[in-house]
N, C-alpha and C positions, 0 to 999 in steps of 0.2 A: 293812555300810557300811565303806568303806575308811578309811585314815588321814586325819587332818585336819592339813594343813600351814599354819602361820601365817607370814606375811611382814610385817615391820614397814615403817614409812615411812622417808623420808630423815632421817638424823640420829637414828634411834631403833633400839631392839632390841625383842625380843618382850615386854619388860615393858610395852610400850604396851597389851598385851591384859590387863593384870592385873585389871581390873574386869569383864571379859567372862566370862560364865558358859558354860563349855564342858564342864561335868561330863558324865561318861559317854561321852566321846569320846576316841579314841586320838590325842592331840595331839602334833605334832612342831613344835618351834620352829625356824625357819630364821633363821640369822644371816648377815649380809652377808659375803661372801668377797671377796678381792682381785680386782678386774677387771684385764684386760689394757687397755692404753691405747686400743686400737682396738676394744674390745668395744662392741656396741650392746646395747640392752635385750634384743633377741632372742637374741644369742649368749650374753649373761650368763644368760638364763633357762635355756639348755641346761646351763650350768655348774652351776646350782643343781639341776637335774634329776639330773645325774650325781653331784654331791657328796652329795645327800640321798637318792639312789635313789628318787625320787618315782615310784611306779608308776601305771599307767593306772587310771582309776576312783577316784582319790583325790579329796579335797575340798581346795581351796586357798582360803584367805582372805587377802586382801591389803589393807593400809591404805595409802592415798596412793600413793607410789612402788611399794609392794608390790603394789597392785592392778594397776598397769601391767605389772609383771613377771608377775603371775599370768595376765594375758591372754596374754602371750607364751608362758608355759608351756603354756596350754591350746591354743595354736596348734601346739604340737609333740607333745603327747600328749593322748589323750582323757581328760578328767576327768569325774568324776561331777557336781561342781558347782564353779563359780568364784564367789566372793563378794567384791565390792569394797566397801570402806568408805572414804568420803571420797576418792574417786579418780576416774579417767576411763577409759572403755572404748576410746576411739579419739581420733585427732587432731581429729576433728570436734567433740569436746567440750572441747578445750583452750581455755583462756582467752586473751584478747587479748594478754596480755603475753608469751606464748610467741613470737609473731611479732616483738614489739618487741625482745626480747633476741636472737633469731636474727639480726635485721638490725643492731642496734647493737653486739652483742657486749660490752655493758657489764659483764656478769658476769665477764669475763676481767680486769677491773680490780681485783677483790677479791683481795687476797693469800691464797694457799692457807691459811696459818696462821690467818687470820681467819674462815674458813668455819665453824668449830665454836664461835665465840664471838659470834654475831650474835643475842643474846637479844632485843634491841629489835625486830628483824625478826620473830622468832618470836612475840613477844607481840602484835604488830599482826596478823600473818597468821592466827594460830591462835585468837585470842579469849581470853576470860578462863579461867584455870585456877586451881584451888585452889593454895594455897602448897605443899602436899605434892606435887601433880602437877607443878607448875612446877619444883620442885627435882629431881624424878625426870627430867623431860624435859631439863633443863639438864645433868644428870649423863650421860644417854644421849648428848646432843649432843657433850659434851666428850670422850666415850670413842670417838666416831666418827673414823675416819681422815680427816684433811683431804684426802688424796689421793683417797680414795673419794668424798668429798663433791664434789670438783671434777669427777671423772669422771661422777658420777651427774647433776649439774646439766646437763652437756653432753649426756649420753645422753637425759635427759628432754626437753630442748629439741629434740633431733634426732629424737625418736620420731615416726614418720609412719604408725602403724598405722591401717588402715581396715577391718580384719577383726574382727568380733565372733564369737567361738566360740559353740558351743551351751552351754546350761545356765549362763549368766551371770546372776548376781543382783547388784543394785547398791543400796547404801544411802548416801544423802548428806544433808547438812544444808542448810537454807534460809538459813543465815547463814555459809556457808563462803566465805571470802574468797580462798582459794587456787584452788578449783575451783567457781565459781559454779553453783548448781543449775539456773539457767535455760538453760544450754547443754547440760544432761545429759538424755538421753532414757531413759524407761522405768525410772526409779529410784524406790525407796521414799524419800520425803522426811521427814526428821525435823525437826519444827518447833523452831526455836531452836538447831539443831545447827550448830556451827562446825567448822572443820577438825580440831579436837582433841576432837570429841564422843565419840570412843572412850573418853575419860576421864569426862567429865561427863554423858554421855547413855548410859552403859554399860547401865543397866537396860533402857531401851527398845531399844537395839541388840541386847541379849541375847535379848529377846523375839522380835524379828524373826528373829534367827539360828535360834532354836529352831523357828520355823515353817518356815523354809526347809530346815533340816536334816532335819526329820521327814518331808518329802515324798519 
């Protein structure tokens, strides 16, 4: 089995996987790198392939935005497995508010410096977290470059992928407010799972991952 690469979500780093059991795997944490202003998720995926020398037949796990980037990586190189957690595979699974923000451009009204201090939005969108997990997520958010956040939001809203590569596995929660599960096809549904279930449903997710990884 090849290396296993972890990609975090927006406003996070790979500490988001801290509760996930990936023992006995050769794990590589992928950290966000600076994008060019005109990068798309597709071109950015190639930069991560180059930066981390991701070889063919690797396994890539992506959480939220990381899952979308993982799809783009799998469109460029042949992977053994692509595993999405709390994410979407294509624009067909995107929620209604993608079109709303594309049309209204309201997200451009948020000052860049404010993008890493929107805890009230995070609390609503992600659902309940323990105090320790919330402190960790707030820390990760504040350590994220506001410039990266602004670029990533635009890149996410502009994502128009309709190609689903081979060997894609998808785990999502039925209480996810960011990517509602009813729009998602062919996913493993975690009951009670919110967008941040990688924290508070880690044991169940770890069990699913073990089953996927052993095949």
